[in-house]
C-alpha positions, 0 to 999 in steps of 0.5 A: 577530533571531536563530534558535536551532539548536533552532528551526531543527532543529524546523522541519526535523522538522516539515517532514520529517513534513509531506513524506509527508502526503497522498502516496500510492503508487498501483498496479494490480490487475487493471484497478483502480487503488488506493493506499496512504499512502506514509508506510506504504511500506518499499520496493518490490521485484521478485518474489523466491522465495516460500517456501510455508507449509502451511495458510494461507489462499490469498491468502498466498503465503508468506514471503520472507527480506528481508535477514534479515526474515522477511516474509509476502507477500499476493497482492493479486489473491487477497485481492480474489478476482481470478483468479491470473495469472502474474507479469511483469516489471511485478509487484512486491512493496510492502513495507509497515509497519503498526504492528509488521507488516511484509508484502509486497503483490504487485501487478500493477504500480506506477503512481506517487506521487500527491498527494491534498489533503484535498478530493480524498478522500472516504468510500466509498459505504455499500453493498458494491459488491464483496468488495474494497470492505470494504478501502477506507478512502477514495476519491481523486479525480484528474483521470484518475478515482478510486483506491481508498485501501486500509485496511492494518488490514483487509487484515491482520486481516479 
């Protein structure tokens, strides 16, 4: 019995695509735990100097130059109408890729990467509990509680 090189390659490619399935990067904004799909994460960087762009929404902190790419940066606290705080050594920018858009999300701190199987994810409640709820795509359940799985499209365009 022999296995062709093409079959081995296709299996490796499928496995690589499955590696990020159900993986979420979790972070904290104020006292709440949020997450985005790891496949959307380009990188995580510390807070760097941000150039303010006049006449933009308050939650858009400005733009950064990341190795030649000009990236808009959103302060997630302000996007969720939370009080602004000074950045500290745990504050970071999560650089995400959504379709053709690259942007930075300023978060209070990173928690880690979680695997959430399909049975651990449910739809959010129908009622609008808070302003931030409009950005929630799903709810992830884990032993320590829940995390709100964010919808990048709504963060960008709502």
